[in-house]
C-alpha positions as CSV (number, residue, x, y, z in Angstrom):
1,X,87.8,117.2,86.3
2,X,90.1,116.7,89.3
3,X,89.0,118.1,92.5
4,X,91.1,120.7,94.3
5,X,92.1,120.6,97.9
6,X,89.2,122.8,98.8
7,X,86.7,120.4,97.1
8,X,88.1,117.2,98.5
9,X,85.2,115.0,99.7
10,X,84.6,114.4,103.3
11,X,85.3,110.9,104.6
12,X,82.2,109.0,105.2
13,X,81.1,108.6,108.6
14,X,81.5,105.2,110.0
15,X,78.2,103.4,110.0
16,X,78.8,102.0,113.5
17,X,78.9,105.3,115.1
18,X,75.3,106.0,113.8
19,X,73.8,103.2,115.9
20,X,76.4,102.9,118.6
21,X,74.5,103.2,122.0
22,X,75.4,106.3,124.1
23,X,74.6,105.2,127.4
24,X,76.7,102.5,129.5
25,X,73.5,100.6,129.9
26,X,72.9,100.5,126.2
27,X,76.5,99.5,125.5
28,X,76.6,96.8,128.1
29,X,73.3,95.3,126.8
30,X,74.5,95.4,123.1
31,X,77.7,93.6,124.3
32,X,75.7,91.0,126.1
33,X,73.5,90.5,123.0
34,X,76.5,90.1,120.7
35,X,78.0,87.6,123.0
36,X,74.9,85.8,123.4
37,X,74.4,85.6,119.6
38,X,78.0,84.5,119.2
39,X,77.6,81.7,121.7
40,X,74.0,80.6,121.4
41,X,73.6,80.7,117.6
42,X,76.5,78.2,116.9
43,X,75.4,76.1,119.9
44,X,71.8,76.0,118.7
45,X,72.7,75.0,115.1
46,X,75.1,72.2,116.5
47,X,72.4,71.0,118.8
48,X,69.8,71.0,116.0
49,X,71.9,69.0,113.8
50,X,72.6,66.5,116.6
51,X,69.0,66.3,117.6
52,X,67.9,66.0,114.0
53,X,70.3,63.1,113.6
54,X,68.9,61.4,116.8
55,X,65.3,62.0,115.6
56,X,66.1,60.4,112.3
57,X,67.8,57.4,114.1
58,X,64.9,57.1,116.4
59,X,62.3,56.8,113.4
60,X,64.2,53.8,111.9
61,X,65.0,52.2,115.2
62,X,62.1,49.7,115.3
63,X,62.6,48.8,111.6
64,X,66.1,48.3,112.0
65,X,65.6,46.0,115.1
66,X,63.0,44.0,113.6
67,X,65.2,43.4,110.4
68,X,68.2,42.6,112.1
69,X,66.3,39.9,114.3
70,X,64.6,38.3,111.4
71,X,67.9,38.3,109.3
72,X,69.6,36.6,112.2
73,X,66.9,34.0,112.4
74,X,67.0,33.4,108.6
75,X,70.8,33.0,108.8
76,X,70.4,30.4,111.5
77,X,67.8,28.6,109.5
78,X,65.0,29.0,112.0
79,X,62.6,30.4,109.5
80,X,60.9,27.3,108.1
81,X,57.4,28.5,107.3
82,X,56.2,31.3,105.1
83,X,54.8,33.2,108.1
84,X,56.8,35.2,110.5
85,X,54.9,35.1,113.9
86,X,57.3,37.3,115.8
87,X,55.6,40.6,116.9
88,X,57.6,43.8,116.6
89,X,55.8,47.0,117.7
90,X,56.3,49.8,115.3
91,X,57.4,47.3,112.4
92,X,54.4,45.3,111.5
93,X,55.3,44.7,107.8
94,X,58.1,42.2,107.5
95,X,59.3,40.2,104.4
96,X,62.1,37.8,103.6
97,X,62.8,38.2,99.9
98,X,65.2,36.1,97.8
99,X,67.5,37.1,95.0
100,X,64.7,36.7,92.4
101,X,62.6,39.1,94.2
102,X,60.3,36.4,95.5
103,X,58.7,36.6,98.9
104,X,59.8,33.5,100.9
105,X,58.3,34.7,104.3
106,X,56.2,37.5,105.6
107,X,54.4,38.7,108.6
108,X,50.7,38.5,108.8
109,X,50.2,42.2,107.8
110,X,52.5,41.8,104.8
111,X,51.2,38.5,103.5
112,X,50.1,38.7,99.9
113,X,51.9,41.8,99.2
114,X,54.6,42.2,96.6
115,X,58.1,43.0,97.8
116,X,58.0,46.2,99.8
117,X,61.2,47.5,98.0
118,X,63.5,46.7,95.3
119,X,66.4,48.0,97.1
120,X,69.0,45.3,97.8
121,X,71.9,46.3,100.1
122,X,75.3,45.0,98.8
123,X,77.9,43.0,100.8
124,X,79.8,46.1,101.7
125,X,76.8,47.9,103.0
126,X,74.5,45.2,104.4
127,X,71.8,47.6,105.7
128,X,69.9,50.5,104.1
129,X,67.2,52.7,105.4
130,X,64.5,53.7,102.8
131,X,61.5,55.7,102.9
132,X,59.0,54.7,100.2
133,X,55.5,55.6,99.2
134,X,55.0,53.3,96.2
135,X,52.1,51.3,97.5
136,X,49.1,53.6,97.8
137,X,47.2,51.2,100.0
138,X,49.9,51.2,102.6
139,X,50.9,54.9,102.3
140,X,54.4,56.1,103.1
141,X,56.7,53.5,105.1
142,X,59.8,53.7,107.0
143,X,61.7,50.6,105.7
144,X,65.0,48.9,106.9
145,X,66.5,46.6,104.4
146,X,69.1,44.1,105.8
147,X,71.2,41.6,103.7
148,X,71.1,38.1,105.6
149,X,74.7,37.1,104.3
150,X,77.4,38.3,102.1
151,X,76.8,35.5,99.3
152,X,75.6,36.7,95.9
153,X,72.2,35.3,96.1
154,X,71.6,36.1,99.8
155,X,68.1,36.9,101.0
156,X,67.0,40.3,102.0
157,X,64.8,41.2,105.1
158,X,62.6,44.1,104.8
159,X,61.0,45.5,107.9
160,X,58.8,48.5,107.6
161,X,56.2,50.5,109.5
162,X,53.9,53.4,108.7
163,X,55.4,56.9,108.6
164,X,53.1,58.8,111.1
165,X,54.7,62.1,110.4
166,X,55.9,63.7,113.6
167,X,58.0,66.7,113.7
168,X,59.5,67.6,110.2
169,X,63.0,68.8,109.9
170,X,61.7,72.4,109.0
171,X,59.6,72.4,112.1
172,X,62.4,71.1,114.2
173,X,64.7,73.8,112.9
174,X,62.1,76.4,113.6
175,X,61.7,75.1,117.2
176,X,65.4,75.5,117.8
177,X,65.6,78.9,116.2
178,X,62.7,80.0,118.5
179,X,64.6,78.6,121.5
180,X,67.8,80.3,120.6
181,X,66.0,83.7,120.0
182,X,64.2,83.2,123.4
183,X,67.5,82.6,125.2
184,X,69.1,85.6,123.4
185,X,66.1,87.7,124.4
186,X,66.2,86.6,128.0
187,X,70.1,87.4,128.2
188,X,69.4,90.9,126.7
189,X,66.5,91.6,129.1
190,X,68.5,90.3,132.0
191,X,71.5,92.4,131.0
192,X,69.3,95.6,130.6
193,X,67.7,95.0,134.0
194,X,70.8,94.2,135.9
195,X,72.6,97.1,134.4
196,X,69.9,99.5,135.1
197,X,69.7,98.4,138.7
198,X,73.5,98.6,139.1
199,X,73.5,102.0,137.5
200,X,70.8,103.4,139.5
201,X,72.9,104.8,142.3
202,X,75.1,106.4,139.6
203,X,72.0,108.1,138.3
204,X,71.0,109.2,141.8
205,X,74.6,110.6,142.3
206,X,74.3,112.5,139.0
207,X,71.0,114.0,139.8
208,X,72.2,115.1,143.2
209,X,75.3,116.6,141.8
210,X,73.4,118.2,139.1
211,X,71.1,120.0,141.7
212,X,74.1,121.0,143.8
213,X,75.2,124.8,143.3
214,X,77.8,126.9,144.9
215,X,75.3,128.8,147.1
216,X,74.5,125.6,149.0
217,X,77.1,122.7,149.4
218,X,75.5,121.0,152.3
219,X,73.8,118.3,150.1
220,X,75.3,114.9,149.9
221,X,74.8,112.0,147.4
222,X,73.3,108.8,148.5
223,X,75.8,106.2,149.5
224,X,74.8,102.6,148.5
225,X,75.5,99.8,150.9
226,X,78.6,97.6,150.4
227,X,82.2,98.4,149.3
228,X,81.9,98.2,145.4
229,X,83.1,100.8,143.0
230,X,80.0,102.8,143.1
231,X,79.8,102.8,146.9
232,X,83.4,104.0,146.9
233,X,82.6,106.6,144.3
234,X,79.8,108.0,146.4
235,X,82.0,108.2,149.5
236,X,84.6,110.0,147.6
237,X,82.1,112.4,146.1
238,X,80.7,113.2,149.6
239,X,84.4,113.5,150.8
240,X,84.9,116.0,148.0
241,X,81.8,117.9,148.8
242,X,82.8,118.1,152.5
243,X,86.1,119.6,151.4
244,X,84.5,122.0,149.0
245,X,82.1,123.0,151.8
246,X,84.9,123.6,154.2
247,X,87.0,125.4,151.6
248,X,84.0,127.7,150.8
249,X,83.5,128.4,154.5
250,X,87.1,129.3,154.8
251,X,87.0,131.4,151.7
252,X,83.9,133.2,152.9
253,X,85.7,133.8,156.3
254,X,88.9,135.1,154.5
255,X,86.6,137.3,152.3
256,X,84.9,138.6,155.4
257,X,88.1,139.3,157.1
258,X,89.5,141.0,154.0
259,X,86.4,143.2,153.8
260,X,86.6,144.0,157.5
261,X,90.4,144.6,157.1
262,X,89.8,147.0,154.2
263,X,87.1,148.9,156.2
264,X,89.4,149.1,159.3
265,X,92.5,150.0,157.3
266,X,90.7,152.8,155.4
267,X,89.4,154.1,158.7
268,X,92.9,154.0,160.4
269,X,94.5,155.6,157.3
270,X,91.9,158.2,157.0
271,X,92.2,159.6,160.5
272,X,95.9,160.8,160.2
273,X,95.2,161.9,156.6
274,X,92.2,163.9,157.7
275,X,94.2,165.5,160.6
276,X,97.0,166.4,158.3
277,X,94.7,167.8,155.8
278,X,93.0,170.0,158.4
279,X,96.2,171.4,159.7
280,X,97.5,172.2,156.2
281,X,94.2,173.9,155.1
282,X,94.2,175.9,158.4
283,X,97.8,176.9,157.7
284,X,96.8,178.1,154.2
285,X,93.8,180.0,155.4
286,X,95.6,181.6,158.4
287,X,99.3,181.7,157.5
288,X,100.1,184.7,159.8
289,X,98.6,182.8,162.8
290,X,100.3,179.4,162.0
291,X,103.4,178.4,164.0
292,X,105.5,176.7,161.2
293,X,107.6,174.6,163.6
294,X,104.4,173.3,165.4
295,X,102.8,172.5,162.0
296,X,105.7,170.5,160.7
297,X,106.0,168.5,164.1
298,X,102.3,167.6,163.9
299,X,102.5,166.7,160.3
300,X,105.6,164.6,160.8
301,X,103.7,162.7,163.5
302,X,100.8,162.0,161.2
303,X,103.1,161.0,158.4
304,X,105.0,158.8,160.9
305,X,101.8,157.1,161.9
306,X,100.8,156.6,158.0
307,X,104.3,155.2,157.4
308,X,104.0,152.8,160.5
309,X,100.5,151.5,159.4
310,X,101.7,151.0,155.7
311,X,104.8,149.2,156.9
312,X,102.9,146.9,159.2
313,X,100.4,146.2,156.4
314,X,103.2,145.2,154.1
315,X,104.8,142.9,156.6
316,X,101.5,141.3,157.2
317,X,101.1,140.8,153.5
318,X,104.6,139.3,153.2
319,X,104.0,136.9,156.3
320,X,100.4,136.0,155.3
321,X,101.4,135.3,151.7
322,X,103.9,132.7,152.8
323,X,106.9,134.9,151.2
324,X,110.0,132.8,152.1
325,X,112.8,134.0,154.2
326,X,116.2,132.8,155.1
327,X,115.8,130.7,158.4
328,X,118.6,130.1,160.6
329,X,119.1,128.8,164.1
330,X,118.0,131.7,166.4
331,X,119.0,131.5,170.1
332,X,115.9,133.0,172.0
333,X,117.8,134.1,175.0
334,X,120.4,136.0,173.0
335,X,117.6,137.7,170.9
336,X,115.9,138.7,174.1
337,X,119.2,140.2,175.6
338,X,119.7,142.1,172.5
339,X,116.2,143.5,172.1
340,X,115.9,144.5,175.7
341,X,119.3,146.1,175.8
342,X,118.6,148.5,172.9
343,X,115.3,149.5,174.3
344,X,114.4,152.6,176.4
345,X,111.4,151.7,178.4
346,X,109.5,153.4,181.1
347,X,109.7,150.3,183.3
348,X,112.6,147.9,183.8
349,X,112.1,144.5,182.2
350,X,113.0,141.3,184.2
351,X,114.5,138.3,182.4
352,X,114.3,134.6,183.2
353,X,116.1,133.0,180.2
354,X,117.1,129.4,179.7
355,X,120.2,129.4,177.4
356,X,120.8,127.4,174.4
357,X,117.1,127.3,173.3
358,X,117.3,127.4,169.6
359,X,114.6,127.6,166.9
360,X,114.6,127.7,163.1
361,X,113.3,130.9,162.2
362,X,113.8,134.4,160.4
363,X,115.7,136.4,163.1
364,X,114.1,139.8,162.0
365,X,110.7,138.4,162.4
366,X,111.4,137.0,165.8
367,X,112.8,140.3,166.8
368,X,109.5,142.0,165.6
369,X,107.5,139.5,167.6
370,X,109.4,140.4,170.7
371,X,109.2,144.1,170.0
372,X,105.5,144.0,169.6
373,X,105.0,142.0,172.8
374,X,107.3,144.2,174.8
375,X,105.5,147.4,173.4
376,X,102.1,145.9,174.4
377,X,103.4,145.0,177.9
378,X,105.1,148.4,178.5
379,X,101.9,150.2,177.4
380,X,99.8,148.4,180.0
381,X,102.0,147.4,182.8
382,X,102.0,149.3,186.2
383,X,105.3,148.2,187.8
384,X,106.4,144.9,186.2
385,X,107.3,143.5,182.8
386,X,108.7,139.9,182.7
387,X,110.2,138.0,179.8
388,X,110.9,134.3,180.1
389,X,112.6,131.8,177.7
390,X,112.1,128.1,178.4
391,X,111.7,124.8,176.5
392,X,109.7,121.6,176.8
393,X,110.3,118.4,175.0
394,X,109.3,119.6,171.5
395,X,108.8,123.4,171.7
396,X,110.5,126.6,172.7
397,X,108.5,129.1,174.7
398,X,108.8,132.9,174.7
399,X,106.6,134.3,177.6
400,X,105.9,138.0,178.1
401,X,104.0,139.1,181.2
402,X,102.9,142.3,182.9
403,X,100.9,143.4,185.9
404,X,98.5,145.5,184.2
405,X,94.6,145.3,184.0
406,X,94.9,142.0,182.1
407,X,92.6,140.7,179.3
408,X,89.2,139.5,179.7
409,X,88.6,135.9,178.8
410,X,86.2,136.8,176.1
411,X,88.6,139.0,174.3
412,X,91.6,136.8,174.3
413,X,91.2,135.5,170.8
414,X,89.8,138.9,169.4
415,X,92.8,141.0,170.3
416,X,94.8,139.1,167.6
417,X,92.5,140.5,164.9
418,X,93.8,143.4,162.8
419,X,92.9,146.9,164.0
420,X,91.2,145.5,167.3
421,X,91.7,147.7,170.2
422,X,90.1,147.2,173.7
423,X,88.9,150.2,175.6
424,X,92.0,150.2,177.8
425,X,94.3,150.1,174.8
426,X,92.4,153.0,173.2
427,X,93.0,155.1,176.3
428,X,96.7,154.3,176.5
429,X,97.6,153.9,172.7
430,X,99.0,157.2,171.6
431,X,100.3,156.0,168.3
432,X,99.9,152.3,167.8
433,X,98.8,150.9,164.4
434,X,96.5,148.3,166.0
435,X,98.4,145.7,164.1
436,X,101.0,144.6,166.6
437,X,99.5,141.5,167.9
438,X,98.1,140.5,164.5
439,X,101.7,140.6,163.2
440,X,102.7,138.4,166.2
441,X,100.1,135.8,165.4
442,X,100.9,135.7,161.7
443,X,104.6,135.4,162.2
444,X,103.9,132.5,164.8
445,X,101.7,130.7,162.2
446,X,104.3,131.3,159.5
447,X,106.9,129.5,161.8
448,X,104.5,126.6,162.7
449,X,104.0,128.0,166.0
450,X,101.2,129.3,168.2
451,X,100.5,132.4,170.3
452,X,98.2,132.4,173.3
453,X,97.0,135.2,175.6
454,X,96.2,134.5,179.2
455,X,96.5,135.8,182.8
456,X,99.8,136.4,184.5
457,X,100.5,135.6,188.1
458,X,100.1,139.4,188.9
459,X,96.7,139.4,187.3
460,X,98.0,141.2,184.2
461,X,98.3,139.9,180.6
462,X,100.6,136.9,179.7
463,X,101.5,136.1,176.1
464,X,103.0,132.7,175.4
465,X,104.8,132.1,172.0
466,X,105.5,128.4,171.2
467,X,107.9,127.6,168.5
468,X,109.2,124.1,167.3
469,X,112.7,123.5,168.5
470,X,115.5,123.4,165.9
471,X,116.9,120.0,165.1
472,X,120.1,120.8,166.8
473,X,118.2,121.5,169.9
474,X,115.4,119.0,169.8
475,X,117.8,116.0,170.6
476,X,119.6,117.6,173.6
477,X,118.8,116.2,177.1
478,X,118.2,119.6,178.6
479,X,115.6,119.8,181.4
480,X,111.9,120.4,180.2
481,X,111.9,123.9,182.2
482,X,115.1,125.8,182.7
483,X,114.7,128.7,185.2
484,X,117.7,130.6,184.1
485,X,118.8,133.7,185.7
486,X,116.6,136.7,187.0
487,X,117.9,140.0,185.7
488,X,116.7,143.5,185.5
489,X,117.2,146.2,183.1
490,X,119.7,147.8,185.3
491,X,122.1,145.2,184.1
492,X,122.1,146.8,180.7
493,X,123.3,150.3,179.7
494,X,120.6,152.8,178.8
495,X,121.3,154.6,175.4
């Protein structure tokens, strides 16, 4: 019965996946074991074959030598007596046998013995090695048979010595097998130990990372000495942990600022809303005693404050969120002239402007920076507000100074935080949102610039905005500080 698609058998799992080592240490050790077997086993077999051949040759060496010397003497006619007196260690049984298998000469130990063998080498193979055990009294012999000459009835010399055993072929093969197995075991053990020692720093790195959690990123992995891959990995991991810790610190700071901002924003919005609600409820309770015009005026002031706070919050969100804007070359001197000429302030504003100082910026945002700085200066100044525009080698500077009470050095960074008001500001601020200087700082950062608060020459406050010069201005050979022309607000018509 054919199987349907749903009954199709699962393909068998490959067998090698069942025993494949899971760790790098096991894989390297297995690879070394395979390579060692591929290299050592054939080398051991070849070495065994060569050694066995050499061992076999060594067993017959004495017999061959003795037979060859006696054959040469017989060929030269020097054997004239039936006794061979030459002494050959390892081959004490020597016979010269003629074609009729008659012993014509023999060594003292072989005298009276029948021919040691019936093997007769032929002319084409004048020497043969024979192992014989026919004579029970002599035991097994290693015998070399050498033909004296190539003639048909040539004598044959037999030289033999007792076979004393020694290492058999099987024992010899076993010896080489044990040696190869020992070498493979040593290679595997060495690979296991060396790999384990090499990967020990990796295990330490893994354990340290496993113990690391988001609540505490101060721990670091151990860095081994040297400049190998593991050392570079450890340094990279520590560098990554440094960045994560810094990012976590910045994130916590941002979250803290957001919580503080939400708290301050809710407080700032709640005040005008609460005032507006009180006025409206009072008007509903006592309609005959309510002055409608005064109620509308107060309500409009509270609504205007709410609108100003919301507008500033939206501007901060756009600037802080990196919302792109069309940037053009903005002449700071012209922007200052335009902004000051349209304002109606309680104090005249003195100007010291260097012409032709261009920055790449969003003109409306630069105007908002100047407006906020002038509002702050007019709020706190006693008799003097001064605006300066100048340039140095790489940056343009917009400086707004006054002769008010100044800013304490401890508060010169805090005043740029959102909804921050100093005591003097709270007394003078009749409708500010508390976001003016925060907007200035965010716009400066969005334009790759800086804003600093300091002390003016008249002991008041001094704000310095620094922005990168536009490319069309940065290459000019203008002087580093241009004084410009000192003007007063009287030069501009009041509206």
